[in-house]
C-alpha positions in Angstrom: 0.1 -0.1 -0.1 1.3 3.3 -1.3 1.9 5.7 2.1 2.5 9.6 1.5 5.0 10.5 4.1 5.3 14.1 3.1 3.9 17.1 1.5 5.2 20.8 0.4 2.2 23.5 -0.9 3.8 26.2 -3.3 3.4 29.9 -1.9 0.8 30.9 -3.8 -1.6 27.4 -3.4 -0.7 26.3 -7.1 1.4 22.9 -6.4 1.7 20.4 -3.7 4.5 18.1 -4.0 4.6 14.9 -2.4 7.2 12.0 -1.2 6.3 8.9 -0.4 7.4 4.9 0.4 7.1 4.1 -3.1 10.1 6.3 -3.9 8.4 8.4 -5.8 8.1 12.4 -5.7 4.8 13.3 -7.1 3.9 17.0 -8.3 0.0 17.8 -8.1 -1.9 20.5 -9.3 -4.0 22.3 -6.6 -6.9 23.6 -8.3 -8.0 20.2 -9.4 -6.0 16.9 -8.0 -4.6 16.2 -10.8 -1.2 14.4 -11.0 1.4 16.7 -13.3 4.7 13.9 -13.0 6.3 11.7 -11.5 10.0 11.2 -10.5 10.9 7.8 -9.7 13.8 8.2 -7.0 14.2 4.5 -5.8 14.4 5.7 -2.3 11.8 6.2 0.4 11.0 10.0 0.4 10.3 11.2 4.0 10.9 15.3 3.6 9.9 17.3 0.3 10.1 21.3 -0.1 9.6 23.8 -3.1 11.3 26.9 -3.6 9.3 29.9 -3.6 9.6 30.3 -7.6 8.5 26.7 -8.0 11.9 25.8 -9.7 13.7 23.7 -7.3 12.6 20.7 -5.0 14.8 19.3 -2.8 13.7 15.9 -1.0 15.2 14.0 1.6 15.5 10.1 0.9 16.5 6.7 2.9 17.7 3.7 1.5 18.5 0.7 4.3 19.8 3.6 6.7 21.3 5.4 4.3 20.1 9.3 3.8 20.2 10.5 0.5 19.2 14.2 -0.9 17.8 15.0 -4.0 17.4 17.9 -6.0 15.2 18.5 -8.6 15.1 21.4 -11.3 11.4 22.0 -12.5 11.3 23.1 -16.2 8.1 24.2 -17.7 7.7 23.9 -21.3 4.2 25.1 -23.0 3.5 23.1 -26.5 2.1 25.4 -28.9 -0.1 23.6 -31.2 -0.4 25.5 -34.7 -3.4 24.6 -36.7 -3.3 25.9 -40.2 -6.5 26.1 -42.4 
């Protein structure tokens, strides 16, 4: 069973980040609860935080007693679909 161990919410209440026992860090849209992306880290995540500009996520994990520091840079892209008539 998946256990969420930690969460953080962006300063503008737009995005939530969670860390869990399945070794994943997940980003969520607060507006509708939809999952934005999943990062497979391979270690149990017990702490997450997000920078004020939402550009960096820092997490702490544990694997068999060894602590791991994880830093993720969030890159946003917009795909513009051009429709020609």
